[in-house]
BABA-244490 format. One record per residue (C-alpha): residue number from 1; x, y, z. Coordinates in Angstrom, 2 decimals. Each point is the difference from the previous one (the first is absolute). Layout:
<rs>
   n      px      py      pz
 NUM       X       Y       Z
...
</rs>
This chain:
<rs>
   n      px      py      pz
   1   10.71  -27.26    3.31
   2   -2.93   -2.42    0.10
   3   -2.59    2.76    0.23
   4    1.17    1.71   -3.18
   5   -1.94   -0.70   -3.21
   6    1.81   -2.54   -2.18
   7    0.11    2.19   -3.10
   8   -0.31    3.65   -0.80
   9   -2.18    1.28   -2.81
  10    2.32   -0.85   -2.88
  11    1.48    1.98   -2.86
  12   -2.30    0.15   -2.98
  13   -3.08    0.31    2.24
  14   -2.34    2.93   -0.23
  15    0.68    2.31    2.95
  16   -2.87    0.29    2.48
  17   -1.53    3.47   -0.08
  18    0.11    2.17    3.09
  19   -0.96    3.34    1.47
  20    1.98    0.72    3.17
  21    0.71    3.05    2.12
  22    3.61    1.15    0.22
  23    1.72    1.42    3.06
  24   -0.17    3.44   -1.65
  25   -3.82   -0.13   -0.09
  26   -0.11   -0.62   -3.77
  27   -1.95   -2.94   -1.40
  28    1.95   -2.20   -2.42
  29   -2.00   -1.96   -2.60
  30    1.50   -2.69   -2.19
  31   -2.31    1.11   -2.82
  32    1.64    3.46    0.04
  33    3.44   -1.60   -0.35
  34   -0.99   -2.15   -2.98
  35    1.54    1.19   -3.28
  36    1.81    2.76    1.97
  37    2.79   -1.77    1.88
  38    1.35   -3.26    1.30
  39   -0.24   -0.39    3.76
  40    1.63   -1.97    2.77
  41   -1.87   -1.23    3.04
  42    2.24   -0.76    2.97
  43   -2.03   -2.03    2.49
  44    1.65    0.14    3.43
  45   -1.03   -1.21    3.47
  46    0.29    3.14    2.13
  47    0.84    3.67    0.34
  48    3.07    0.91    2.06
  49    1.54   -3.48   -0.04
  50    3.69   -0.41   -0.89
  51   -0.39   -2.26   -3.07
  52   -2.88    1.99   -1.48
  53    1.81    3.29    0.59
  54    3.08   -1.25   -1.86
  55   -2.02   -1.47   -2.85
  56   -2.05    3.15   -0.60
  57    3.08    2.21    0.38
  58    1.83   -2.00   -2.69
  59   -2.86    0.62   -2.47
  60   -0.21    3.66    1.04
  61    3.71    0.44   -0.84
  62   -0.68   -1.11   -3.60
  63   -3.34    1.81   -0.31
  64    1.24    2.54   -2.56
  65    1.26   -2.81   -2.23
  66   -3.37   -1.78    0.25
  67   -1.78    3.25   -0.86
  68    2.28    0.50   -3.04
  69   -1.34   -3.38   -1.20
  70   -3.64    1.12    0.51
  71   -0.36   -2.21    3.04
  72   -1.71    0.96    3.25
  73    0.81   -1.65    3.33
  74   -2.46   -0.74    2.82
  75    0.42   -1.60    3.40
  76   -3.03   -2.02    1.13
  77   -1.14   -1.36    3.37
  78   -2.92    0.20    2.42
  79    1.28    2.80    2.24
  80   -2.08    3.16    0.35
  81    0.53    3.27   -1.86
  82    1.41    1.46    3.25
  83    2.51   -2.83    0.43
  84    1.05    0.15   -3.68
  85    0.27    3.79    0.15
  86    2.22   -0.06    3.08
  87    2.18   -2.81   -1.44
  88    0.34    1.68   -3.43
  89    0.80    3.37    1.60
  90    2.60   -1.46    2.34
  91    1.73   -1.88   -2.84
  92   -0.52    2.71   -2.67
  93   -1.64   -2.43   -2.44
  94   -0.97    1.79   -3.19
  95   -2.57   -2.56   -1.13
  96   -3.46   -0.76    1.41
  97   -0.61   -2.64    2.65
  98   -3.45   -1.44   -0.68
  99   -2.49   -1.17    2.62
 100   -1.17   -3.54   -0.85
 101   -2.89   -0.21    2.43
 102   -1.01   -3.59    0.65
 103    2.97   -1.17   -2.14
 104   -2.25   -0.28   -3.05
 105    2.73    0.99   -2.46
 106    2.62   -2.21    1.70
 107   -2.45   -2.92   -0.17
 108   -0.68    0.68   -3.70
 109    3.76   -0.07   -0.69
 110    0.28   -3.16    2.14
 111    2.47    1.48    2.45
 112   -2.52   -0.32    2.84
 113   -2.39   -2.76    0.94
 114   -3.47    0.38    1.47
 115    0.14   -0.80    3.71
 116    3.75    0.68    0.30
 117    0.48    3.45    1.56
 118    3.08    0.88   -2.02
 119    1.02    1.38   -3.38
 120    3.12   -1.72   -1.31
 121    2.81    1.86   -1.68
 122   -0.20   -0.02   -3.82
 123    0.64    2.32   -2.94
 124   -2.06    0.21   -3.20
 125    0.60    1.92   -3.21
 126   -3.12    0.77   -2.02
 127    0.41    1.36   -3.52
 128   -1.98    2.75   -1.70
 129   -2.53   -2.46   -1.35
 130   -0.80   -1.34    3.48
 131    1.92   -3.29   -0.26
 132    2.23   -1.28    2.81
 133    3.54   -0.19   -1.45
 134    1.95   -0.88    3.12
 135   -1.12   -1.77    3.17
 136    2.63   -0.64    2.65
 137   -0.26   -1.13    3.60
 138    2.01    1.58    2.79
 139    2.45    2.77   -0.82
 140    1.19    0.15   -3.61
 141    2.64    2.66   -0.56
 142   -1.41    3.19   -1.51
 143    2.78   -0.13   -2.65
 144   -1.36   -3.28   -1.34
 145   -3.55    1.39   -0.05
 146    1.23    3.14   -1.78
 147    1.73   -2.15   -2.65
 148   -3.29   -1.79   -0.63
 149   -1.79    3.35   -0.40
 150    2.69    1.10   -2.48
 151   -0.40   -3.26   -1.96
 152   -3.78    0.47   -0.04
 153    0.52    3.41   -1.58
 154    2.62   -1.18   -2.51
 155   -1.35   -3.31   -1.20
 156   -3.39   -0.73    1.45
 157    1.74   -2.59    2.24
 158   -2.64   -2.07    1.76
 159    1.77   -0.58    3.33
 160    0.36   -3.00    2.25
 161   -2.74   -1.82    1.78
 162   -0.23   -2.64    2.65
 163    3.03   -2.23    0.38
 164    1.93    2.18   -2.45
 165   -2.07   -0.95   -3.03
 166    0.67    2.38   -2.88
 167   -2.64    1.04   -2.45
 168    1.41    0.63   -3.46
 169   -0.58    3.52   -1.38
 170   -2.40    0.24   -2.91
 171    1.83    0.79   -3.22
</rs>
């Protein structure tokens, strides 16, 4: 898609900080997550669309396994709290859908471009120290993301970045 940014914010980058409202009325701050847990941001174009519903459902099905690895999951797009709340309730999602007003977080992660009225589908894993460990366009399988979280916990694995570049773990 010509309108999509060429590259996502790559692995090894410092994660942009955020403070966003969730569909449950709770504010989620990246600073509160630091040192506490890893987190996954699933950027998706729209509530109640077939592809987004399937993608979020697939992560929801593995939510317990992510939580066992000290990893929180968040859906992110520009829809309102009301839209997110209705969507999450209908689909029984057990993780927060965050309101990215003005697409500021999507722009910081380079999955949206200023002037293009759309957030593109992408998934990011951010580790406890606030470093992006996985940055993938489109719809990576939640199993693959979970394996990366497990490797982060076991070995300090640094993840993959743009074009599949691997950063070697520090020894």
